[in-house]
GULO-266855 format. One record per atom (N, C-alpha, C, O): residue in three letters; atom name; x, y, z. Coordinates in pm, whole numbers. Layout:
GULO-266855
+------+------+--------+--------+--------+
: resn : name :      x :      y :      z :
+------+------+--------+--------+--------+
:  ALA :   CA :      X :      Y :      Z :
...
+------+------+--------+--------+--------+
This chain:
GULO-266855
+------+------+--------+--------+--------+
: resn : name :      x :      y :      z :
+------+------+--------+--------+--------+
:  UNK :    N :    605 :    115 :   3604 :
:  UNK :   CA :    557 :    221 :   3519 :
:  UNK :    C :    517 :    159 :   3384 :
:  UNK :    O :    591 :     77 :   3330 :
:  UNK :    N :    402 :    198 :   3331 :
:  UNK :   CA :    358 :    149 :   3201 :
:  UNK :    C :    362 :    263 :   3101 :
:  UNK :    O :    349 :    380 :   3136 :
:  UNK :    N :    381 :    226 :   2976 :
:  UNK :   CA :    384 :    330 :   2873 :
:  UNK :    C :    242 :    364 :   2830 :
:  UNK :    O :    151 :    282 :   2840 :
:  UNK :    N :    225 :    485 :   2784 :
:  UNK :   CA :     94 :    530 :   2740 :
:  UNK :    C :     60 :    467 :   2605 :
:  UNK :    O :    148 :    438 :   2525 :
:  UNK :    N :    -68 :    447 :   2582 :
:  UNK :   CA :   -113 :    395 :   2454 :
:  UNK :    C :    -96 :    503 :   2349 :
:  UNK :    O :   -130 :    620 :   2371 :
:  UNK :    N :    -42 :    463 :   2234 :
:  UNK :   CA :    -25 :    559 :   2126 :
:  UNK :    C :   -160 :    598 :   2069 :
:  UNK :    O :   -253 :    517 :   2067 :
:  UNK :    N :   -171 :    722 :   2023 :
:  UNK :   CA :   -294 :    770 :   1962 :
:  UNK :    C :   -308 :    717 :   1821 :
:  UNK :    O :   -215 :    659 :   1765 :
:  UNK :    N :   -423 :    738 :   1764 :
:  UNK :   CA :   -451 :    694 :   1629 :
:  UNK :    C :   -372 :    778 :   1529 :
:  UNK :    O :   -352 :    898 :   1550 :
:  UNK :    N :   -328 :    715 :   1423 :
:  UNK :   CA :   -259 :    786 :   1317 :
:  UNK :    C :   -360 :    872 :   1243 :
:  UNK :    O :   -463 :    821 :   1198 :
:  UNK :    N :   -333 :   1001 :   1230 :
:  UNK :   CA :   -427 :   1090 :   1164 :
:  UNK :    C :   -393 :   1113 :   1017 :
:  UNK :    O :   -464 :   1185 :    947 :
:  UNK :    N :   -284 :   1052 :    969 :
:  UNK :   CA :   -249 :   1062 :    829 :
:  UNK :    C :   -356 :    991 :    747 :
:  UNK :    O :   -408 :    887 :    786 :
:  UNK :    N :   -386 :   1048 :    633 :
:  UNK :   CA :   -491 :    992 :    549 :
:  UNK :    C :   -431 :    922 :    429 :
:  UNK :    O :   -330 :    966 :    374 :
:  UNK :    N :   -493 :    812 :    388 :
:  UNK :   CA :   -458 :    742 :    265 :
:  UNK :    C :   -589 :    710 :    194 :
:  UNK :    O :   -686 :    667 :    255 :
:  UNK :    N :   -589 :    731 :     61 :
:  UNK :   CA :   -709 :    707 :    -18 :
:  UNK :    C :   -668 :    657 :   -156 :
:  UNK :    O :   -576 :    710 :   -217 :
:  UNK :    N :   -736 :    555 :   -204 :
:  UNK :   CA :   -719 :    510 :   -341 :
:  UNK :    C :   -801 :    605 :   -427 :
:  UNK :    O :   -923 :    616 :   -408 :
:  UNK :    N :   -736 :    674 :   -521 :
:  UNK :   CA :   -807 :    775 :   -601 :
:  UNK :    C :   -845 :    727 :   -739 :
:  UNK :    O :   -935 :    783 :   -801 :
:  UNK :    N :   -777 :    623 :   -790 :
:  UNK :   CA :   -809 :    573 :   -924 :
:  UNK :    C :   -751 :    433 :   -939 :
:  UNK :    O :   -645 :    401 :   -883 :
:  UNK :    N :   -819 :    349 :  -1015 :
:  UNK :   CA :   -771 :    215 :  -1049 :
:  UNK :    C :   -785 :    199 :  -1199 :
:  UNK :    O :   -891 :    228 :  -1256 :
:  UNK :    N :   -679 :    152 :  -1265 :
:  UNK :   CA :   -684 :    128 :  -1409 :
:  UNK :    C :   -635 :    -14 :  -1436 :
:  UNK :    O :   -602 :    -88 :  -1343 :
:  UNK :    N :   -629 :    -52 :  -1562 :
:  UNK :   CA :   -579 :   -184 :  -1598 :
:  UNK :    C :   -429 :   -196 :  -1573 :
:  UNK :    O :   -375 :   -306 :  -1575 :
:  UNK :    N :   -361 :    -83 :  -1549 :
:  UNK :   CA :   -217 :    -83 :  -1529 :
:  UNK :    C :   -173 :    -75 :  -1383 :
:  UNK :    O :    -59 :   -107 :  -1350 :
:  UNK :    N :   -264 :    -32 :  -1296 :
:  UNK :   CA :   -229 :    -16 :  -1156 :
:  UNK :    C :   -328 :     76 :  -1086 :
:  UNK :    O :   -440 :     98 :  -1134 :
:  UNK :    N :   -286 :    130 :   -972 :
:  UNK :   CA :   -375 :    222 :   -901 :
:  UNK :    C :   -296 :    334 :   -834 :
:  UNK :    O :   -176 :    321 :   -808 :
:  UNK :    N :   -366 :    443 :   -806 :
:  UNK :   CA :   -308 :    561 :   -746 :
:  UNK :    C :   -356 :    575 :   -602 :
:  UNK :    O :   -473 :    553 :   -572 :
:  UNK :    N :   -264 :    611 :   -516 :
:  UNK :   CA :   -294 :    640 :   -376 :
:  UNK :    C :   -264 :    786 :   -349 :
:  UNK :    O :   -164 :    840 :   -396 :
:  UNK :    N :   -350 :    850 :   -274 :
:  UNK :   CA :   -323 :    983 :   -221 :
:  UNK :    C :   -286 :    963 :    -75 :
:  UNK :    O :   -370 :    924 :      7 :
:  UNK :    N :   -161 :    990 :    -43 :
:  UNK :   CA :   -109 :    972 :     93 :
:  UNK :    C :    -74 :   1109 :    146 :
:  UNK :    O :     26 :   1169 :    107 :
:  UNK :    N :   -158 :   1159 :    235 :
:  UNK :   CA :   -150 :   1298 :    279 :
:  UNK :    C :   -158 :   1387 :    155 :
:  UNK :    O :   -265 :   1393 :     93 :
:  UNK :    N :    -51 :   1455 :    117 :
:  UNK :   CA :    -56 :   1540 :     -2 :
:  UNK :    C :     30 :   1487 :   -117 :
:  UNK :    O :     63 :   1562 :   -209 :
:  UNK :    N :     68 :   1361 :   -111 :
:  UNK :   CA :    152 :   1298 :   -213 :
:  UNK :    C :     72 :   1192 :   -289 :
:  UNK :    O :      5 :   1108 :   -228 :
:  UNK :    N :     80 :   1196 :   -422 :
:  UNK :   CA :     14 :   1094 :   -503 :
:  UNK :    C :    117 :    990 :   -546 :
:  UNK :    O :    223 :   1024 :   -597 :
:  UNK :    N :     84 :    863 :   -523 :
:  UNK :   CA :    173 :    752 :   -554 :
:  UNK :    C :    102 :    656 :   -649 :
:  UNK :    O :    -17 :    632 :   -635 :
:  UNK :    N :    177 :    601 :   -746 :
:  UNK :   CA :    121 :    504 :   -839 :
:  UNK :    C :    181 :    367 :   -811 :
:  UNK :    O :    303 :    355 :   -799 :
:  UNK :    N :     97 :    266 :   -802 :
:  UNK :   CA :    141 :    127 :   -783 :
:  UNK :    C :    108 :     50 :   -910 :
:  UNK :    O :     -5 :      3 :   -926 :
:  UNK :    N :    204 :     35 :  -1000 :
:  UNK :   CA :    178 :    -43 :  -1122 :
:  UNK :    C :    170 :   -191 :  -1089 :
:  UNK :    O :    247 :   -242 :  -1008 :
:  UNK :    N :     77 :   -260 :  -1153 :
:  UNK :   CA :     63 :   -404 :  -1128 :
:  UNK :    C :    189 :   -480 :  -1168 :
:  UNK :    O :    215 :   -587 :  -1114 :
:  UNK :    N :    266 :   -428 :  -1261 :
:  UNK :   CA :    391 :   -494 :  -1300 :
:  UNK :    C :    490 :   -497 :  -1185 :
:  UNK :    O :    568 :   -592 :  -1172 :
:  UNK :    N :    489 :   -395 :  -1100 :
:  UNK :   CA :    579 :   -388 :   -985 :
:  UNK :    C :    516 :   -445 :   -858 :
:  UNK :    O :    587 :   -489 :   -767 :
:  UNK :    N :    384 :   -444 :   -851 :
:  UNK :   CA :    311 :   -489 :   -732 :
:  UNK :    C :    205 :   -590 :   -775 :
:  UNK :    O :     85 :   -562 :   -768 :
:  UNK :    N :    249 :   -709 :   -819 :
:  UNK :   CA :    158 :   -807 :   -880 :
:  UNK :    C :     53 :   -865 :   -784 :
:  UNK :    O :    -45 :   -923 :   -830 :
:  UNK :    N :     72 :   -849 :   -656 :
:  UNK :   CA :    -24 :   -904 :   -557 :
:  UNK :    C :   -161 :   -841 :   -572 :
:  UNK :    O :   -260 :   -901 :   -530 :
:  UNK :    N :   -169 :   -721 :   -631 :
:  UNK :   CA :   -296 :   -649 :   -644 :
:  UNK :    C :   -366 :   -674 :   -777 :
:  UNK :    O :   -480 :   -632 :   -794 :
:  UNK :    N :   -301 :   -740 :   -872 :
:  UNK :   CA :   -351 :   -751 :  -1009 :
:  UNK :    C :   -488 :   -817 :  -1018 :
:  UNK :    O :   -575 :   -767 :  -1089 :
:  UNK :    N :   -511 :   -927 :   -949 :
:  UNK :   CA :   -634 :  -1004 :   -965 :
:  UNK :    C :   -724 :  -1003 :   -842 :
:  UNK :    O :   -794 :  -1100 :   -815 :
:  UNK :    N :   -721 :   -894 :   -767 :
:  UNK :   CA :   -806 :   -885 :   -647 :
:  UNK :    C :   -924 :   -792 :   -676 :
:  UNK :    O :   -927 :   -723 :   -777 :
:  UNK :    N :  -1020 :   -792 :   -586 :
:  UNK :   CA :  -1137 :   -707 :   -605 :
:  UNK :    C :  -1105 :   -561 :   -577 :
:  UNK :    O :  -1008 :   -529 :   -507 :
:  UNK :    N :  -1186 :   -475 :   -633 :
:  UNK :   CA :  -1171 :   -332 :   -609 :
:  UNK :    C :  -1183 :   -304 :   -459 :
:  UNK :    O :  -1108 :   -223 :   -404 :
:  UNK :    N :  -1277 :   -370 :   -394 :
:  UNK :   CA :  -1295 :   -351 :   -250 :
:  UNK :    C :  -1171 :   -384 :   -171 :
:  UNK :    O :  -1139 :   -316 :    -73 :
:  UNK :    N :  -1100 :   -489 :   -212 :
:  UNK :   CA :   -975 :   -524 :   -143 :
:  UNK :    C :   -869 :   -416 :   -160 :
:  UNK :    O :   -795 :   -387 :    -66 :
:  UNK :    N :   -861 :   -357 :   -277 :
:  UNK :   CA :   -764 :   -249 :   -300 :
:  UNK :    C :   -804 :   -124 :   -221 :
:  UNK :    O :   -718 :    -57 :   -163 :
:  UNK :    N :   -933 :    -95 :   -218 :
:  UNK :   CA :   -979 :     27 :   -150 :
:  UNK :    C :   -960 :     22 :      2 :
:  UNK :    O :   -946 :    126 :     65 :
:  UNK :    N :   -959 :    -97 :     60 :
:  UNK :   CA :   -946 :   -108 :    205 :
:  UNK :    C :   -799 :   -109 :    245 :
:  UNK :    O :   -740 :   -215 :    269 :
:  UNK :    N :   -740 :      8 :    251 :
:  UNK :   CA :   -600 :     24 :    287 :
:  UNK :    C :   -592 :    103 :    418 :
:  UNK :    O :   -666 :    199 :    439 :
:  UNK :    N :   -502 :     61 :    503 :
:  UNK :   CA :   -478 :    129 :    631 :
:  UNK :    C :   -339 :    188 :    632 :
:  UNK :    O :   -250 :    143 :    561 :
:  UNK :    N :   -322 :    290 :    714 :
:  UNK :   CA :   -194 :    362 :    726 :
:  UNK :    C :   -152 :    362 :    873 :
:  UNK :    O :   -163 :    464 :    941 :
:  UNK :    N :   -103 :    246 :    922 :
:  UNK :   CA :    -73 :    233 :   1064 :
:  UNK :    C :     45 :    317 :   1114 :
:  UNK :    O :     54 :    347 :   1233 :
:  UNK :    N :    136 :    355 :   1024 :
:  UNK :   CA :    247 :    443 :   1064 :
:  UNK :    C :    290 :    524 :    943 :
:  UNK :    O :    246 :    496 :    831 :
:  UNK :    N :    374 :    622 :    964 :
:  UNK :   CA :    410 :    715 :    857 :
:  UNK :    C :    478 :    648 :    739 :
:  UNK :    O :    473 :    699 :    627 :
:  UNK :    N :    542 :    534 :    762 :
:  UNK :   CA :    616 :    469 :    654 :
:  UNK :    C :    562 :    330 :    619 :
:  UNK :    O :    635 :    246 :    568 :
:  UNK :    N :    435 :    306 :    648 :
:  UNK :   CA :    381 :    171 :    635 :
:  UNK :    C :    235 :    176 :    591 :
:  UNK :    O :    155 :    253 :    646 :
:  UNK :    N :    200 :     93 :    491 :
:  UNK :   CA :     62 :     76 :    448 :
:  UNK :    C :     25 :    -71 :    461 :
:  UNK :    O :    110 :   -159 :    449 :
:  UNK :    N :   -103 :    -97 :    487 :
:  UNK :   CA :   -148 :   -234 :    511 :
:  UNK :    C :   -286 :   -256 :    449 :
:  UNK :    O :   -377 :   -176 :    470 :
:  UNK :    N :   -299 :   -365 :    374 :
:  UNK :   CA :   -426 :   -409 :    317 :
:  UNK :    C :   -467 :   -534 :    394 :
:  UNK :    O :   -419 :   -643 :    364 :
:  UNK :    N :   -556 :   -522 :    494 :
:  UNK :   CA :   -586 :   -633 :    583 :
:  UNK :    C :   -649 :   -755 :    514 :
:  UNK :    O :   -613 :   -868 :    548 :
:  UNK :    N :   -741 :   -736 :    420 :
:  UNK :   CA :   -803 :   -852 :    355 :
:  UNK :    C :   -703 :   -932 :    271 :
:  UNK :    O :   -721 :  -1051 :    248 :
:  UNK :    N :   -597 :   -864 :    225 :
:  UNK :   CA :   -497 :   -928 :    141 :
:  UNK :    C :   -372 :   -967 :    218 :
:  UNK :    O :   -286 :  -1037 :    166 :
:  UNK :    N :   -363 :   -922 :    343 :
:  UNK :   CA :   -245 :   -942 :    427 :
:  UNK :    C :   -118 :   -895 :    356 :
:  UNK :    O :    -17 :   -964 :    352 :
:  UNK :    N :   -127 :   -774 :    300 :
:  UNK :   CA :    -14 :   -712 :    230 :
:  UNK :    C :     32 :   -591 :    310 :
:  UNK :    O :    -46 :   -500 :    338 :
:  UNK :    N :    160 :   -592 :    345 :
:  UNK :   CA :    226 :   -480 :    412 :
:  UNK :    C :    326 :   -421 :    313 :
:  UNK :    O :    403 :   -495 :    252 :
:  UNK :    N :    325 :   -290 :    297 :
:  UNK :   CA :    424 :   -225 :    211 :
:  UNK :    C :    484 :   -105 :    282 :
:  UNK :    O :    413 :    -28 :    346 :
:  UNK :    N :    615 :    -92 :    270 :
:  UNK :   CA :    680 :     31 :    314 :
:  UNK :    C :    652 :    138 :    208 :
:  UNK :    O :    659 :    110 :     89 :
:  UNK :    N :    621 :    258 :    251 :
:  UNK :   CA :    593 :    366 :    158 :
:  UNK :    C :    714 :    387 :     66 :
:  UNK :    O :    697 :    418 :    -52 :
:  UNK :    N :    833 :    372 :    117 :
:  UNK :   CA :    954 :    388 :     37 :
:  UNK :    C :    958 :    287 :    -77 :
:  UNK :    O :   1012 :    318 :   -183 :
:  UNK :    N :    903 :    167 :    -58 :
:  UNK :   CA :    902 :     67 :   -165 :
:  UNK :    C :    808 :    108 :   -278 :
:  UNK :    O :    825 :     62 :   -391 :
:  UNK :    N :    711 :    191 :   -250 :
:  UNK :   CA :    622 :    243 :   -354 :
:  UNK :    C :    691 :    358 :   -428 :
:  UNK :    O :    685 :    368 :   -550 :
:  UNK :    N :    756 :    443 :   -352 :
:  UNK :   CA :    828 :    555 :   -413 :
:  UNK :    C :    944 :    507 :   -501 :
:  UNK :    O :    969 :    565 :   -607 :
:  UNK :    N :   1014 :    403 :   -458 :
:  UNK :   CA :   1134 :    354 :   -527 :
:  UNK :    C :   1133 :    201 :   -535 :
:  UNK :    O :   1213 :    136 :   -468 :
:  UNK :    N :   1043 :    144 :   -616 :
:  UNK :   CA :   1033 :     -3 :   -622 :
:  UNK :    C :   1161 :    -70 :   -671 :
:  UNK :    O :   1184 :   -187 :   -642 :
:  UNK :    N :   1244 :      2 :   -746 :
:  UNK :   CA :   1369 :    -56 :   -795 :
:  UNK :    C :   1465 :    -89 :   -682 :
:  UNK :    O :   1555 :   -171 :   -700 :
:  UNK :    N :   1449 :    -27 :   -568 :
:  UNK :   CA :   1534 :    -56 :   -451 :
:  UNK :    C :   1486 :   -177 :   -373 :
:  UNK :    O :   1554 :   -224 :   -282 :
:  UNK :    N :   1367 :   -229 :   -409 :
:  UNK :   CA :   1306 :   -339 :   -336 :
:  UNK :    C :   1263 :   -448 :   -434 :
:  UNK :    O :   1144 :   -466 :   -457 :
:  UNK :    N :   1358 :   -519 :   -493 :
:  UNK :   CA :   1321 :   -621 :   -592 :
:  UNK :    C :   1236 :   -732 :   -530 :
:  UNK :    O :   1253 :   -766 :   -413 :
:  UNK :    N :   1146 :   -785 :   -609 :
:  UNK :   CA :   1062 :   -894 :   -562 :
:  UNK :    C :   1146 :  -1018 :   -538 :
:  UNK :    O :   1232 :  -1053 :   -619 :
:  UNK :    N :   1122 :  -1084 :   -427 :
:  UNK :   CA :   1191 :  -1208 :   -396 :
:  UNK :    C :   1123 :  -1324 :   -468 :
:  UNK :    O :   1189 :  -1417 :   -515 :
:  UNK :    N :    991 :  -1318 :   -476 :
:  UNK :   CA :    917 :  -1421 :   -549 :
:  UNK :    C :    803 :  -1353 :   -623 :
:  UNK :    O :    761 :  -1244 :   -586 :
:  UNK :    N :    754 :  -1418 :   -726 :
:  UNK :   CA :    644 :  -1364 :   -803 :
:  UNK :    C :    528 :  -1464 :   -800 :
:  UNK :    O :    549 :  -1585 :   -791 :
:  UNK :    N :    409 :  -1412 :   -806 :
:  UNK :   CA :    291 :  -1497 :   -811 :
:  UNK :    C :    297 :  -1579 :   -938 :
:  UNK :    O :    322 :  -1526 :  -1046 :
:  UNK :    N :    273 :  -1708 :   -926 :
:  UNK :   CA :    274 :  -1795 :  -1043 :
:  UNK :    C :    412 :  -1836 :  -1089 :
:  UNK :    O :    425 :  -1903 :  -1191 :
:  UNK :    N :    516 :  -1796 :  -1016 :
:  UNK :   CA :    653 :  -1829 :  -1059 :
:  UNK :    C :    687 :  -1971 :  -1023 :
:  UNK :    O :    798 :  -2017 :  -1051 :
+------+------+--------+--------+--------+
């Protein structure tokens, strides 16, 4: 017996604004802010790289060009997920 292929995730994610301090995501009906101070991997990338975000599961976001995976919970509560290493450290 084989398992059925899972359907596509219909949850939507959209980058709604980018500033010098970070960027905002609209995830379904929730707006989330990713400050560059907490998420330094996005600081020096192109706008196109930030805009190309995928939502493969309810608790996971992925930026394929940057090879960045983030748990949605780490965006909601970054203090619970301290950085292990920093760019340029």
